[in-house]
C-alpha positions as CSV (number, residue, x, y, z in Angstrom):
1,M,0.2,0.0,-0.1
2,D,1.5,3.3,-1.2
3,K,2.0,6.3,1.7
4,S,-0.6,8.5,0.4
5,A,-3.4,5.7,0.6
6,V,-2.4,5.1,4.0
7,L,-2.3,8.3,5.1
8,R,-5.8,9.0,3.5
9,R,-7.1,5.9,5.6
10,I,-5.7,7.4,8.6
11,D,-7.5,11.0,8.2
12,A,-10.5,8.8,7.7
13,M,-10.1,7.2,11.0
14,E,-9.4,10.5,12.8
15,Q,-12.5,12.0,11.5
16,L,-14.7,8.7,12.3
17,L,-13.0,9.1,16.0
18,R,-14.1,13.0,15.8
19,D,-17.7,12.4,14.7
20,L,-18.1,9.8,17.2
21,R,-16.6,11.8,20.0
22,N,-19.3,14.7,18.5
23,D,-22.3,12.3,18.8
24,F,-21.2,11.0,22.6
25,L,-21.1,14.9,23.6
26,T,-24.2,16.3,21.4
27,D,-26.3,16.3,24.9
28,D,-23.5,18.2,26.6
29,R,-23.5,20.8,23.7
30,S,-26.9,21.3,23.6
31,A,-26.5,23.0,27.2
32,E,-23.3,24.7,26.1
33,Q,-23.5,28.6,25.4
34,A,-23.4,29.5,21.6
35,V,-22.5,32.7,20.4
36,Q,-23.3,34.2,17.0
37,V,-20.3,35.2,14.7
38,P,-21.8,37.9,12.2
39,G,-21.4,36.5,8.7
40,Q,-20.6,33.2,9.9
41,S,-22.3,30.8,12.6
42,M,-23.1,30.1,15.9
43,W,-19.8,29.2,17.9
44,R,-19.4,27.3,21.0
45,R,-16.0,26.9,23.1
46,S,-16.0,22.9,22.2
47,M,-15.5,24.1,18.7
48,L,-12.8,26.2,19.3
49,A,-11.3,22.9,21.3
50,D,-12.0,20.7,18.3
51,L,-10.5,23.4,15.8
52,R,-7.1,24.1,17.9
53,P,-5.2,21.2,17.0
54,D,-6.0,21.3,13.3
55,I,-4.5,24.6,12.8
56,Q,-1.7,24.7,15.1
57,H,0.6,24.3,12.1
58,L,-1.0,27.0,10.4
59,P,0.6,30.1,11.4
60,G,-1.5,32.6,9.5
61,V,-4.5,31.1,11.1
62,V,-2.9,31.2,14.5
63,A,-1.8,34.9,14.0
64,L,-5.3,35.8,12.7
65,L,-7.1,34.2,15.8
66,D,-4.4,35.4,18.4
67,L,-4.6,39.0,17.2
68,A,-8.6,39.4,16.8
69,A,-8.9,37.8,20.3
70,E,-6.3,40.2,21.9
71,R,-7.7,43.0,20.4
72,A,-11.5,41.9,20.6
73,P,-14.1,43.6,20.3
74,Q,-12.3,45.8,18.2
75,Q,-11.1,45.1,14.3
76,V,-7.7,44.1,13.1
77,T,-6.5,44.8,9.6
78,Y,-5.2,41.9,7.3
79,G,-2.0,43.9,7.3
80,E,-2.0,43.5,11.1
81,V,-2.5,39.7,11.0
82,L,0.4,39.4,8.1
83,A,2.7,41.5,9.7
84,Q,1.9,39.5,13.4
85,S,2.4,35.9,11.2
86,G,5.4,36.9,9.6
87,L,4.1,35.1,6.2
88,S,4.1,36.1,2.7
89,D,0.7,37.4,1.5
90,Q,0.3,34.2,-0.7
91,E,1.0,32.4,2.4
92,Q,-0.9,33.9,4.6
93,R,-3.9,33.6,1.8
94,S,-3.3,29.9,1.5
95,N,-3.9,29.7,5.6
96,H,-6.9,31.4,5.4
97,Q,-8.1,29.1,2.6
98,R,-7.2,25.8,4.6
99,L,-9.2,27.3,7.7
100,S,-12.1,27.2,5.4
101,W,-11.4,23.5,4.6
102,V,-10.6,22.5,8.2
103,T,-13.9,23.9,9.4
104,K,-15.7,22.4,6.7
105,R,-14.2,19.0,7.5
106,L,-14.7,19.5,11.3
107,F,-18.1,21.2,11.3
108,G,-19.7,20.7,7.9
109,T,-19.6,24.4,7.1
110,K,-16.9,26.5,6.3
111,T,-17.1,29.2,9.2
112,W,-14.7,31.4,10.9
113,P,-14.8,32.4,14.8
114,V,-14.2,35.8,13.5
115,E,-16.3,37.8,11.3
116,W,-14.7,39.7,8.3
117,Q,-15.3,42.6,6.0
118,Q,-13.9,44.5,2.9
119,A,-13.1,48.0,4.0
120,A,-13.4,50.8,1.5
121,N,-9.7,50.9,0.9
122,G,-10.0,47.1,-0.1
123,E,-8.1,46.1,3.1
124,T,-10.3,43.0,4.9
125,R,-11.0,43.6,8.6
126,Y,-11.5,40.8,10.9
127,R,-13.4,41.2,14.2
128,M,-13.9,38.1,17.0
129,P,-16.7,38.3,19.4
130,T,-15.8,39.0,23.3
131,E,-16.8,35.7,24.4
132,V,-15.2,33.9,21.6
133,A,-12.4,35.7,22.3
134,R,-12.3,34.7,25.8
135,W,-12.6,31.0,25.0
136,W,-9.7,31.2,22.3
137,R,-7.3,33.1,25.1
138,E,-8.4,30.3,27.6
139,G,-7.4,27.7,25.3
């Protein structure tokens, strides 16, 4: 069996285990506080806990979430996130795309724990709700 086939099977098993864990915790999550992230979806502390291990290797995503949490509820700009991450523009954008892929795999939809909007000058701005920011900082 080739290496990529083995890795695909491992990924499938990991997803199966995550799904089983989510099914097991469903009753607990129904009572868990949820916060609507404008333009995204409802977020819970447990969702951030599920997300964190899958993005630790993405410095651009970690920079975005760390900076947005630090400044919540104020906005942060793409330029500020880029400066914090130290990545090139292309690498930062790639990390953002991968965040969408990760959340789609984990939660069934592309959703970020920050809202974003395009400013008049064309720069993207991000904002994290205060409660989500607290959950992120508490890890």
